[in-house]
N, C-alpha and C positions, 0 to 999 in steps of 0.2 A: 504494500500500500504506500502511496505517496504521502509524504509529510506535508503539513500545512500549518497555518497560523492557528486554526481551531483544532482542538483535540477531538479525536474520535469519541472519547468518553463523553465529552460535553455534548456532542451532536446526538449520541445515543440517548442521553438524558432529555434533550429537547424533544426528540421524537416520542419517548416514553411519556413525557409530560403532556404531549398532545393526545395521549390515550392509547398508544400502541402497547400491547402486552409484551411482544418480543420484537427485537429489531435486528435485522441481519447486518453484518459488518459491511457488506456491499452497499446496502441502503444508506447507512451512516456515512460511508465514504463518499457516495454520490452527492448526498445533501451537503456534506462539508465542502466538496468541490464547488457546487453551485453557490452556496452562501459566500464562499471566499471570492468567487468571480463577481458576484453581485456587489459585495462590499468594496471591492477594488474599483468597480465602475462608479459606484456612488461616491467613493472617496475622491476619485479624479474629478467628477462633476462638481462636487462640493468645493474642491480646491480651486477650480475654474471660477466658480461663483464668488468665492472669497476674493480672489485676485481681481475679478471684474469690479468688486466693491472697493478696491484699494486696500485690501487687508491681506496679511500673510497668515493670519490665524483663521482656521476653519471653525465656524460656530455651529451650534445646533440648528439654527435657522437654515444654514447652507445645506446641512444634511437632510433636513425636511424637504427643502425644495429639490434637492438632487434626487432623492428617492422617488419623488413624484415623476420626475422627468425620466429616470432610468426605467422604472416599472412600465411606463407608457410605451417604451421602445419595442 
């Protein structure tokens, strides 16, 4: 399995918290991959929004706006 920023154990817990009784390692790995890709896209968009606003600091409002834009794609 490929390593990432999110731990597989944390992703297992998220899926179980959503109601799954059992979670396959392949399912947790796939969700980890998707979440990391989504987070990277949101982070890049948020950085661009902060930069456009003349800031170097990404704020919560940048994340909120970025996620709306990224999810729409």
